C-alpha positions in Angstrom: 54.5 89.2 201.7 56.3 92.2 203.2 59.4 93.4 201.4 61.6 92.5 204.4 60.6 88.8 204.0 61.6 88.5 200.4 64.8 86.6 199.7 66.3 89.8 198.1 66.0 91.6 201.5 68.0 88.9 203.4 71.7 89.6 203.9 73.4 87.6 201.2 77.0 88.3 202.3 77.9 84.9 203.6 76.1 83.1 200.8 77.8 85.3 198.2 81.2 84.6 199.9 80.5 80.9 199.9 79.5 81.0 196.2 82.7 83.0 195.4 84.8 80.5 197.2 83.2 77.5 195.4 83.4 79.1 192.0 87.1 80.0 192.5 88.0 76.5 193.8 86.0 74.8 191.0 87.7 76.9 188.4 91.2 76.1 189.8 90.6 72.4 190.2 89.0 72.1 186.7 91.8 74.2 185.1 94.5 72.1 186.8 93.0 68.8 185.8 92.3 69.8 182.2 95.6 71.5 181.9 97.4 68.4 183.1 95.7 66.2 180.6 96.2 68.6 177.7 99.9 69.0 178.5 100.4 65.3 178.9 98.7 64.4 175.7 99.6 67.3 173.4 102.4 69.2 175.1 100.3 72.4 174.9 99.2 74.8 177.6 95.4 75.1 178.2 95.7 78.8 177.7 96.8 78.1 174.2 93.7 76.0 173.6 91.6 78.8 174.9 93.2 81.3 172.6 93.0 79.0 169.6 89.3 78.5 170.2 88.7 82.3 170.1 90.7 82.6 166.9 88.7 79.8 165.3 85.4 81.3 166.2 86.0 84.9 165.3 86.8 85.9 161.7 89.2 88.8 161.6 90.4 88.0 165.1 92.8 90.5 166.7 94.8 90.2 170.0 92.4 92.7 171.6 89.4 90.5 170.6 91.0 87.5 172.3 91.8 89.5 175.4 88.2 90.7 175.7 86.8 87.2 175.1 89.0 85.6 177.7 89.1 88.5 180.3 92.9 88.6 180.2 95.4 91.3 179.3 96.5 92.1 175.8 100.1 91.5 176.9 99.2 88.0 178.1 97.4 87.2 174.8 100.4 88.5 172.8 102.7 86.1 174.6 100.4 83.2 173.9 100.0 84.2 170.2 103.8 84.6 169.9 104.2 81.0 171.1 101.5 79.6 168.9 102.9 81.4 165.9 106.5 80.2 166.6 105.1 76.6 166.8 103.3 77.1 163.4 99.8 76.9 164.8 98.7 80.4 163.8 99.8 83.2 161.5 99.4 87.0 161.7 98.6 89.1 158.7 98.2 92.9 158.3 94.8 94.2 159.2 93.6 96.1 156.2 91.2 98.1 158.4 93.8 99.1 161.0 97.5 99.1 160.3 98.2 99.1 164.1 96.9 95.6 164.5 97.2 92.2 162.9 94.6 89.6 162.0 95.3 86.2 163.5 94.3 83.0 161.8 94.9 79.4 162.6 97.1 77.5 160.2 96.2 74.0 158.9 98.4 72.4 161.6 96.7 74.7 164.2 93.2 73.7 163.0 94.2 70.0 163.2 95.6 70.5 166.7 92.5 72.4 167.8 90.3 69.5 166.8 92.5 67.1 168.9 92.6 69.5 171.9 88.9 70.0 171.8 88.3 66.3 172.0 90.7 66.0 175.0 89.2 68.9 176.8 85.6 67.6 176.3 86.6 64.1 177.4 88.3 65.4 180.6 85.3 67.7 181.4 82.9 64.8 180.9 85.1 62.7 183.2 85.2 65.5 185.9 81.7 66.9 185.6 79.7 64.2 184.0 78.9 62.3 187.3 77.4 65.6 188.7 75.2 66.2 185.7 72.1 64.1 186.2 69.2 66.5 186.6 71.3 69.5 186.0 70.5 71.7 183.1 73.9 72.7 181.6 72.2 75.3 179.4 70.5 76.8 182.4 73.7 76.8 184.5 75.7 78.3 181.6 73.1 81.1 181.2 73.3 81.8 184.9 77.1 81.9 184.9 77.0 84.1 181.7 74.6 86.5 183.5 76.9 86.6 186.6 79.9 87.3 184.4 78.1 90.1 182.6 77.1 91.6 185.9 80.7 91.5 187.2 82.0 93.1 184.0 79.4 95.8 184.2 80.5 96.9 187.6 84.0 97.7 186.3 87.4 96.7 187.4 89.0 98.4 190.4 92.5 99.8 189.9 94.6 97.6 192.1 98.3 98.2 191.6 100.3 95.0 190.8 97.4 92.8 189.9 97.2 90.9 186.6 93.8 89.2 186.8 93.7 85.7 185.2 96.6 86.5 182.9 99.1 84.7 185.1 97.2 81.5 184.9 96.4 81.8 181.2 99.9 82.4 180.1 101.6 79.6 182.0 
């Protein structure tokens, strides 16, 4: 098959634009539905759940680690951690390896809340995405999205004055 006939040689612009549009709309609709349920049942923002999940999964977790994991700014993470700490769901302690940063850990009430939040999030995702799952490999889809995210990260972030990325949504 000649190189010009391969799928890679075809202009992908419109397909990539359509994919981008669908991914953005899906993320927005899912975020809003899960956020609504989490707020209604637990009076906690979905961004707090995301941060708590990273803290629970990463021993020695720092604000920078959370920002990297969630692709949001350090300032946005700091605000969320401040709210979680004020509510008694996490605590900061001095980082013995770097006095400029703190280690963040969930408290017992934070661990308990995270279990409840996780169940609510999983239930809402099953309700929203479950009907579309027959025949779809979630592991395969997750791998593909992870590869796409890694590719986007590898291309760097353009300097665009006045932009905040997803921080706005995550800190609501």
